[in-house]
N, C-alpha and C positions, 0 to 999 in steps of 0.2 A: 389440543391446540396446535394447528399447523404452524410452519415457520412464519408465513406472512402475518398471521394473526399475532403470533408471538412478537414479532418485530414491531407491529403497530402498537402493541401494549407498552413497549419500551421507548419508542420515539416520541418526541414532543411534537406538537402541532406545527412547529416551525419547519419540520422536515417533510418535504413533498416527495411522496413515493409514486405519485401517478401524474407526472408533469405533462404539459403540452408545450411544444416549442420545437426546437432544433438541437442537434447534437453540438456540444460545445467545441468539438473538433473543427467546426467551421469558423470559429473566431480566428482572427489574426493575432499575432503576439501583442500588438498595440491594443486591440480590443480586449484581450484577456487582462493585460496590465490595468487597464481602465476599470475592469470589473473584478479584479483580484480579491478585493475586500469581500464581495459577495461570496466567492468560493471559500475563502478562509472562514467567514462567519458560519457558513453551511456545515463545513467539516467540524467546527467546534460545537455547533448545535448537535450534531450526531454524537460526538464524544461526550457530551454533557448528559446524555441519557442515563437514567438510574439503572444499574445493573446489580443492585444489591441481592436480588434473588437468583443470580446466575454465578456458578462456580467455574473455576478453571480458566484455561486458555485455549485458543484455536478456533477453527471454523465451526459454525453452528451446524449441528446435525438437524434432522427434520423437525424434531420437537424442541429445538432451542437449547440443546445440550452441547457442551464442549468436551473434548476428548482428553485434554492434557491438564496435569495438576500445575505444571510450571511453564514459564515462557521458554526455558532451555529445552524441556522435553518437546514442546511444540515445534520450535524452529529446527532442532536437530532431527526430529523424527520426520519432518517434512522432506528431508533429503535421504532418508533411509531407502535402500534399494530392495528391501524385503517387504515393503507394504504392498498388499494386494491391490491390483488395479493397473491403471495406465502406467505408473512408474515402477512396477515390479522389474527388478533387474535393470534399472535405467543406466547404471554405470557402464553397461555394455556400449553406450553411446560414445564413450571416449575413443572407441576403436572403429565405430561405424558412422559417425557424423562429424560435423565441424566443431563440436564441443571439445574445447581443449582442456585436458585434465589439469595441467599446471595452473592455468588461469582460474579454473573453477576452484580448485583447492585453496589457492591463495586468497580468494575473496570469501570463501566459506569460512576460512580461519579469521579473516577480518571481521565477519559477522560474529562468529563464535566468541571471539575475544571481547565483544561489546554486549553480549547478552545480559550480563549482570546489571547493566544500566537500565535495561528494559524490564527486568524482573520486578514484579509488583505494579507495573504500569498497565492497569486493566481498564480498558474502555470499549464501548461498542464502536466497531469500525465497519465502514462500508467495504473497504478492501477491494474496491473495483473502480477506483476513481481515475480511470482513463477517460480522456476527453470524448471519446465516442460513446461512453456509457452515461454521461451526464447531460441533462437537457436544460436549456434555458430559453427564456423569451427574449433574450438579447438586452434586458434592462434590469429588472429587479427580482426575477425568479430563477432559481436553480433547483433542479429536481434530480432524484436518484431512483430510477425505475428497476434496476436489476440487483437484488440483494443476495444473489446465489453464492457470493463469496464472503459474506459478512461473518463476523465473529467477534471474539474478545481478545485483544492485545493492544499494543501501544498505538494510539491514534496517529502518531506521526507516519504510520504506514500509508495513510491516505495522502499525505503530502508527498511522500516518496513515490507513490504510484503516479501522481501527476507529473513529477519531475522526470520519472523514467520515460514517460510518453513524450514529453516535450522538454528535454534538458536545456534547449536554446531559449526557452521562455523564462529561465532564471527563477523558478518558483521558490526554492528555499530562500533565495535572496530576498524576494518580495515578502515572503512569510516572515522573515526575521524583521524586516522593517514594519510590517503590520503589527507584530507583537510589541515592538519598541513603542509605537504610537499609542498603543492601548495599555501599556504597562503590564503586559502578560509575561510572566516569568515561567519558562519551561526549564526545569532543572535538567542538567546534563543533555541540553538539546542536541549539541553536535554529535555526541557519541550515540545517543538514542536514534537520531535521524540516520546516521551511517549504518547502524545495525539493521534498521528496517529497510533501508535502501539497498544494502548488500543482499539481504534476504530476498526482497522482491526482484532485484536485479538478476541474481544467479538462477532464481526460479523461473523467471520469464526467459532467460537465456536458454535454458535447457529445453523449454517448451518450443521455442522457435528452432532450436537445433533438431528437435524430434520431428519436425515437419519440413526439414531441409530448407528453411528460410534463411539462407546465408546472408542476405542483405540486412535483415533485421538483426541477426546475430552480430555483424560487424558494428552496427550502430550502438547496440547494448554494451558490447565490449568497450567501445570508446567512451560511452557515458560512465560505465563503472569505473574505468581506469582514471578518469578525470575528477571523480566525485570528491575524493578526500581533500584535494587541494582547494576545490571550490568551497567546501563546507568549513575547513579550517581557516580560510581567508575571511569568514564572516565576522 
């Protein structure tokens, strides 16, 4: 069974993998706020998928397998510089790009200190919830066409991805209100969200540094730096 068929076997009929419409990046902040419940409903629909037959943590390999036994192994190994492929010896970037060693190490530690909150939080995640990857009809439909980064870990990564892309849209703030109105209790929400947000933040930061995108790096650094105060104020 290939990955697409494997994912289809997990997802409920509520999740649209072949949507028609336009990228949600075209929405304004006000238009998103008006439709935010649709986004949060859809993320929770994904996370409610049954994964009883899937073990471990991490991104899906081609046949729907994950590589890591624990969340800690998954998150820390993500930043190993000995993994073969694009990120082999990536720490050389501290000397050759705008990636700042002290900043990276600070927020890697912030992530690492919170991993225990996410241990045991196993959900199907889209892990690609940037607004140019989600498709809407502008009304009642939201779809997710690109599952190349999907896997098993804390579903709050999908909310964190949205916030990383559009921090000025106040997405965790809106999500907190959404949960309150529906009596949805997410244990250790703030620490779990920060763990996932720091993981995605520093991972995305090193990507943009690797392609010399200094403007995006500056924006990500600002977002990461301000995040804890925002979340602890909720």
